[in-house]
N, C-alpha and C positions, 0 to 999 in steps of 0.2 A: 475624513481622510482618503484621500483618491488616489487609488493606485497608478503605477504609470501608463500602463495600457491605457485605464480610463480618462486621464487627464491629455493621451493623443489622441485619443477617441474623438472626445467633446472638442477638441481645438481643429481636429479635422474635419469636424460637421459643418462648425462655425466659418471655418473657411472656402468651405465649399460653397455655402448658405448665400456667403458675401461675393463668393465667385460668379456664381450662375443661378441663386435663386431656388435651388433644388437641392435636395437631401442627397447626401449621396448614396448611389445602390449598396447593398450586404456585401453585391464582389467587390466593388471600389474600397469600402472601411476595411475588406480580407485583407485585401494587397497593400492598404494602407498600413495596415498594422502589422502585416507581415503574420497573420496567423494562419492557419494549416484550415482551418473551416468555419462557415457560416456561423455555428453553432455557436462561435466561442464570439462572434458580434454580437448575438443575441443574450450571450449575457451578460457582454459592457453594457448594452443599452439597457437591460432589464433593469441593471444595480444602478445606472446612471438616474433611470427614472424614478425608483423608491428613493434616491437622495434629494430630489426636486432639479436635478441640475437639465435635466430636459424632459419632454414632454411628443407625445403621438399624439398627430393630430387626426381626430378621426372622419373614417370614409376616404380617406387617400392615402393611395399606395405611396411610401417612400417620401413620406413626410412626417419630418420631426425637429421641433422648436428648441431651439438653444435658450431656458428658461435665464440661465445664469451660468459665468465662468466662475471657476476654481478661482479661489484668493490667490494660488500662489502658482507663477508662471511656472514652475516644476515641479513633482512631488519631492523629488532631492534636495537638500539643502544643497545654497550655492555659499560661495566664499564671501565674503564679506568683501567692500571695497576698501582697497587699504589707506590708512591714516596719511592726511593732509596732499590729497589731489586735488590738481587744479580742474577737474574737471566737470563739466557743467550739466545735470541732468535734465535735459528736455521736459514742458511740462505736458502730462497724458491729453492724449487728442480723445475726444468725446468718439464712441467707437460709430462706424460706420452704419447707416440705417440700411438696416436687413430688407430686399425686396421680399414681396411675399410668394409661397414658394409658385413655381408656374408648373406643377402638376395637376392645378384644378381641372374640373368639369367643369365645361357649358354646353346647354341648350340652343343649338340654332334650329328656326323652320324646315322641316323636311316636305317639299313642295313635289309626294308625286313621285311617277317617275319619266326619264327623259330617255330618248331614243340613240344606243349607238349605230343604231344603223340609217332606218327609214326613219323621218321625222316622226313623233306621235304628239298629242298632246300634254303639254306643260300642265299637270295639275296645281292649282294650290292648295295643298291640305291645310291642315290645322294641325297636326301631328308636329312634331320636333326630336331630336338626334341628337343626345348625350355624344360632346364630342370631345376629348383632350384639347387643354386651351394650348397646349407647346405646338399643336399640328395649323395652329391658325397664328395666320399674322395679323398686321393694323386694317381696321376695316370692315364691313361688316358683313356675314356671311347666311349662306342655306348650302341644302344640302340636297341633292337629288339623286335618286335610285335609277342604276342604270340599267336599261333595256336595249340586249343586244351586244351583238360581238365585233364591231366593224370597228371599234378600239384597241383591240386585246394586244396588237403588237408597238402600242404605249404605254400595254400592261394595266389597260382599265376592261375588268370585266365583267359581265353579264353578274349584276346582283349588287355590284359593286355601290358602294356610297359616295356621289362627288361630291368633296367639299368647296362651295361657290365662294368665292367672294365679288359681292356687286359692284359690278362696274358696266358703264357703254360704253368704255374705248378697250382698245386691244393693239397690239404690234400683231404684221404678219409671223407666222409660224404660231401662235401661242394658241394653245387651247381652250375654245371659248364655249359658253352656254349661247348658242343662235337659234335669234327667236324666228322664224321664216313666213312670211308674210301674216303676221301679224297672230298667229292662231298655233304654230308648229314648234316644240322645238328640237333641238336635237346637239348633241354635244361631239366638237369635230376642230380640226384646226383649221384655222382663219387666214385665206389671203386676199389680198385686194388684185383686181385684174382689168383693166379696158373700162372705167367705170362702174364694174360690177364685182362680184363676190363671188370665190371659190371656196368650199367648206369640201375640205379630204379628210377621208377617212384612215384610219391605221390597218388597213387589213386588204391584203391585195387582190381579195375576193371583191370589195366593192368599190364605184368607180364614183370620183368625185363627183360632185353637186354642183350645178352651176346656177347664179342667181344674178336677175335684170340689180340695176342701183334703186333705193330705196325698199327693197325687198328683202334684206337683213337687218336685224337689230341684234346688235351684243348684248344677252341681259349680265355675264359675269365671264370672270376667268378663273380656270379650274384653280385651287391654291391647294390641292391633297385627295388622298382618298382612305376610306375604311373599308376594310373586305372584311367578314363574318365566316368563320369557318366552321361547317358542321359536320 
């Protein structure tokens, strides 16, 4: 027999999973159940886990799986329907398929360092970088470690990891990985002008870089950033 709060919590978790595919955070559960502290949420989750209603998925943050629902719609007894009514109870629908939790970690290739200042060689490394799946959209991705400060006004700092979606096309004004003359790569804003290409930094201390037709090849577009704090 579950308590009212346990019923409320398991239904809230299920609703969040069906809506977003992501388990609610402890803060969201605390607010939804009007609890004073997260310790109350911990106790409710532990109780539901012990009774076999939910389980925590290992090695994943905020990952809960609902194994079964309470048989009752509510822990409180409901009034019986009045006799001789003409209402028709609709058939029960099968529960909607629950999407997989979106907080998995994906390993993407890490291809050396890329200049955010003067172009440097883009190294093809064999290492990989673990990235939360929620940071990546559709398509194939790779990562590059940023070197330099020419994109600081775009919030891209030295030592950041640029998450790049592979593509050979981009619109003017997008931040791209540009391969210059087939051997050097740089991270810049892309602009096309008079048959050539201009690569713009995001730092007033640096000048735009101008290249002729065929000298610049787009390798990918910036999809996100990872930053480590030491």
